[in-house]
N, C-alpha and C positions, 0 to 999 in steps of 0.2 A: 356401251360407250365408256363406262368407267374402267372396264377390264382392259380396253385398248390403251388407256392412259397408264395403267399399271404396267402393262407389257412394255410400253415405250420407255418408261422410267427404268425398268429392269434391264432393258437392252442398253440404254445410255450408261447405267451404272457399270455394267460389265465392260463396255468399251473404255470407260474412264479408268477402271481398275487395271485393265491390261496395259494401258498407256503408262501408268505409274510403275508397274512391275518391270517394265523394260523401256529404257530410253528409246525414243523414236529413232528408227533407222539402225538399231543395234540388235543383233541377235545371233544365234548360232543356228546354222542350217547346213544343207548339203553342199552349198558353195564354199563355206568357210570352215567346216568341221570335217577333217579327214575321218572316214569311218562312219559318217552319218548314216549312210545306207545300210551299214552292217549292224546298226543298233535298232532295238525295238522302240516303239513310241514311248514306252515307260522309261527306257534307258536314256532316251533323248531328253525327256523332261527332267530326269534326275541330273543329267549332265548340265543342263541349263541352270538348274537350281544351285548346283554345286559351284559353278563358275560365278554366278551372281553373289554367292556367299563369301567369295575370296576376300580376305581383309587386306592382304598385301600383294604387291607385284610378285615377290618371290614365292608366296604360297600359290598364286595363280600359275606361275611358270612350272612349279613342281606338279601341280594337278594336271596341267596340260601335257607335260612330258609323260606322266604315268598313263594318261589317256591315249596318247599317240602310240606308246609301246603296246598297250592292250589292243588297239585297233589294228596295228601292224601285224600282230600275232594272229588276230582273228582273220585278217585278209589273207595271210599266208596259208592258213588252214584251208581256205576256199580257193587257193591258187590265184589270188588277186594281188595287185600292187596298188597301194594307196597313192593318190595324187598328193603332191605337196600342198599345204594349206595356202589359200590365196591371200589371207591376211592373218595376222597374229592377234587373237582375241585379247590376250593380256596387254599387248601394246595399245590396242584400241581403248581398252578400259582405263589404262594409265593416262592416255592422252585426254580422256574425258574427265579426269580427276576423280575416278572412282576408288582410288587407293590413297591411303594417308601417306 
């Protein structure tokens, strides 16, 4: 019985920490990130971390442009065309007050 309580606390803590790390309803995924399917899971995690660490809108836009160019090149190598992003992550972050 005691082990069940510990497991429930661990699960609740994990859920709480993931909610803090990323504002609800905001994330990077295949619908919003051109080239998402061309990245490894590790690259996706690194990309998310990098975007969350952006301090200014201009830094965010520069990282985003660099990423788009890299993904376009990767897609071209595979004979693919990247779809246009459905939303602009930097604009969404700015609207939520994540930049100074």
